[in-house]
C-alpha positions as a Markdown table, in Angstrom:
| # | Residue | x | y | z |
|---|---|---|---|---|
| 1 | Unk | -36.5 | 18.2 | -3.4 |
| 2 | Unk | -34.6 | 17.4 | 0.0 |
| 3 | Unk | -33.1 | 14.1 | 1.2 |
| 4 | Unk | -31.6 | 12.9 | 4.7 |
| 5 | Unk | -28.0 | 13.0 | 5.1 |
| 6 | Unk | -26.3 | 9.4 | 5.0 |
| 7 | Unk | -26.0 | 7.3 | 8.4 |
| 8 | Unk | -22.9 | 7.2 | 10.3 |
| 9 | Unk | -19.8 | 9.9 | 10.6 |
| 10 | Unk | -18.5 | 10.7 | 7.0 |
| 11 | Unk | -15.1 | 11.7 | 8.6 |
| 12 | Unk | -14.7 | 8.2 | 10.7 |
| 13 | Unk | -15.6 | 6.2 | 7.2 |
| 14 | Unk | -13.3 | 7.8 | 5.0 |
| 15 | Unk | -10.6 | 7.2 | 7.4 |
| 16 | Unk | -11.1 | 3.3 | 7.1 |
| 17 | Unk | -9.2 | 1.2 | 4.1 |
| 18 | Unk | -10.7 | -0.6 | 1.9 |
| 19 | Unk | -9.0 | -4.4 | 1.9 |
| 20 | Unk | -8.5 | -6.3 | -1.3 |
| 21 | Unk | -7.3 | -9.9 | -0.5 |
| 22 | Unk | -5.8 | -11.8 | -3.8 |
| 23 | Unk | -5.5 | -15.4 | -3.8 |
| 24 | Unk | -3.8 | -17.5 | -5.8 |
| 25 | Unk | -1.6 | -16.9 | -8.3 |
| 26 | Unk | -2.7 | -13.9 | -10.8 |
| 27 | Unk | -3.4 | -14.1 | -14.2 |
| 28 | Unk | -3.2 | -11.5 | -16.9 |
| 29 | Unk | -7.0 | -11.7 | -17.3 |
| 30 | Unk | -7.9 | -10.8 | -13.8 |
| 31 | Unk | -5.8 | -7.4 | -13.7 |
| 32 | Unk | -8.2 | -5.3 | -15.7 |
| 33 | Unk | -11.0 | -6.4 | -13.1 |
| 34 | Unk | -8.9 | -5.9 | -10.1 |
| 35 | Unk | -7.6 | -2.5 | -11.6 |
| 36 | Unk | -11.2 | -1.2 | -11.9 |
| 37 | Unk | -11.9 | -2.8 | -8.4 |
| 38 | Unk | -9.0 | -0.7 | -6.4 |
| 39 | Unk | -10.7 | 2.5 | -8.3 |
| 40 | Unk | -14.0 | 1.7 | -6.8 |
| 41 | Unk | -13.2 | 1.0 | -3.7 |
| 42 | Unk | -11.0 | 4.2 | -3.3 |
| 43 | Unk | -14.2 | 6.2 | -4.6 |
| 44 | Unk | -16.2 | 4.2 | -2.2 |
| 45 | Unk | -14.3 | 4.9 | 0.8 |
| 46 | Unk | -12.3 | 8.3 | 0.0 |
| 47 | Unk | -9.6 | 7.0 | 2.3 |
| 48 | Unk | -7.1 | 7.4 | 0.0 |
| 49 | Unk | -5.7 | 3.8 | 0.5 |
| 50 | Unk | -6.5 | 0.2 | -0.5 |
| 51 | Unk | -4.7 | -2.3 | 1.4 |
| 52 | Unk | -3.9 | -5.2 | -1.0 |
| 53 | Unk | -3.6 | -8.7 | 1.3 |
| 54 | Unk | -1.0 | -10.6 | -0.9 |
| 55 | Unk | -0.4 | -13.3 | 1.9 |
| 56 | Unk | -2.3 | -15.7 | 0.0 |
| 57 | Unk | -0.5 | -15.3 | -3.2 |
| 58 | Unk | 1.7 | -18.0 | -3.1 |
| 59 | Unk | 5.1 | -18.3 | -4.6 |
| 60 | Unk | 5.5 | -14.5 | -6.5 |
| 61 | Unk | 6.6 | -14.2 | -9.9 |
| 62 | Unk | 6.9 | -11.8 | -12.8 |
| 63 | Unk | 3.1 | -11.8 | -13.6 |
| 64 | Unk | 2.5 | -11.3 | -9.7 |
| 65 | Unk | 5.0 | -8.1 | -10.0 |
| 66 | Unk | 3.1 | -6.9 | -13.2 |
| 67 | Unk | -0.4 | -6.8 | -11.6 |
| 68 | Unk | 0.6 | -5.0 | -8.4 |
| 69 | Unk | 2.3 | -2.2 | -10.2 |
| 70 | Unk | -0.9 | -1.9 | -12.6 |
| 71 | Unk | -2.6 | -1.7 | -9.4 |
| 72 | Unk | -0.7 | 0.8 | -8.2 |
| 73 | Unk | -1.2 | 2.8 | -11.1 |
| 74 | Unk | -4.5 | 2.7 | -11.0 |
| 75 | Unk | -5.0 | 3.9 | -7.6 |
| 76 | Unk | -2.3 | 6.7 | -8.4 |
| 77 | Unk | -4.4 | 7.6 | -11.0 |
| 78 | Unk | -7.7 | 7.6 | -8.7 |
| 79 | Unk | -6.0 | 9.7 | -6.3 |
| 80 | Unk | -4.9 | 6.8 | -3.9 |
| 81 | Unk | -2.2 | 4.4 | -3.1 |
| 82 | Unk | -1.7 | 0.9 | -3.0 |
| 83 | Unk | -0.2 | -0.8 | 0.6 |
| 84 | Unk | 0.8 | -4.1 | 1.2 |
| 85 | Unk | -0.6 | -6.7 | 3.9 |
| 86 | Unk | 1.3 | -9.8 | 4.9 |
| 87 | Unk | 3.8 | -10.4 | 1.6 |
| 88 | Unk | 6.2 | -13.0 | 1.4 |
| 89 | Unk | 9.8 | -12.3 | 1.6 |
| 90 | Unk | 10.4 | -13.5 | -1.7 |
| 91 | Unk | 7.7 | -11.1 | -3.1 |
| 92 | Unk | 9.4 | -8.0 | -1.0 |
| 93 | Unk | 12.6 | -9.1 | -2.4 |
| 94 | Unk | 11.3 | -9.4 | -6.0 |
| 95 | Unk | 9.8 | -6.2 | -5.9 |
| 96 | Unk | 12.9 | -4.8 | -4.3 |
| 97 | Unk | 14.8 | -6.6 | -7.4 |
| 98 | Unk | 12.8 | -4.4 | -10.2 |
| 99 | Unk | 12.8 | -1.3 | -7.8 |
| 100 | Unk | 9.0 | -1.2 | -7.3 |
| 101 | Unk | 8.2 | 0.6 | -4.3 |
| 102 | Unk | 5.2 | -0.2 | -1.8 |
| 103 | Unk | 4.4 | 0.8 | 1.6 |
| 104 | Unk | 4.1 | -2.2 | 3.5 |
| 105 | Unk | 1.5 | -2.7 | 6.6 |
| 106 | Unk | 3.6 | -2.1 | 9.8 |
| 107 | Unk | 6.4 | -0.9 | 8.6 |
| 108 | Unk | 7.6 | 2.1 | 9.8 |
| 109 | Unk | 8.0 | 4.6 | 7.3 |
| 110 | Unk | 11.6 | 5.6 | 5.8 |
| 111 | Unk | 12.4 | 8.9 | 6.7 |
| 112 | Unk | 15.5 | 11.2 | 6.5 |
| 113 | Unk | 16.9 | 11.9 | 10.2 |
| 114 | Unk | 15.9 | 15.6 | 11.2 |
| 115 | Unk | 18.2 | 18.6 | 10.2 |
| 116 | Unk | 20.7 | 19.9 | 13.2 |
| 117 | Unk | 20.7 | 16.8 | 15.5 |
| 118 | Unk | 23.1 | 16.8 | 17.6 |
| 119 | Unk | 24.4 | 13.3 | 19.5 |
| 120 | Unk | 25.2 | 13.8 | 23.1 |
| 121 | Unk | 29.0 | 13.3 | 24.1 |
| 122 | Unk | 29.9 | 11.3 | 27.2 |
| 123 | Unk | 33.2 | 12.4 | 29.3 |
| 124 | Unk | 35.7 | 10.6 | 28.2 |
| 125 | Unk | 34.2 | 9.4 | 24.7 |
| 126 | Unk | 37.1 | 9.4 | 21.9 |
| 127 | Unk | 37.0 | 12.1 | 19.2 |
| 128 | Unk | 35.5 | 11.3 | 15.8 |
């Protein structure tokens, strides 16, 4: 028994993250369905990242934070992660308040400065 390979370039297709658009307030009853959706998108794309567009969520609350935390947990269990797109500043502040970190699209990664970097000293600069 033989079959034709799937069309397209698998490497290119696997590098495109899936996008999950969250609209309106998220209810607790929606969370299991959303978690299953995240797992299915990670499995379908193989990219390892699901971008959650949270721009249409409205005013954030603890239910939203709980839902995002559960989505992140579902993604990690499936071998991936969540990246937020267009989060409201209030949502980012609330996530910082409860110490839950998410990647945000368009935000540079926070990294430690490389070791053994020396700054150039100009003549006439005071000694520190």
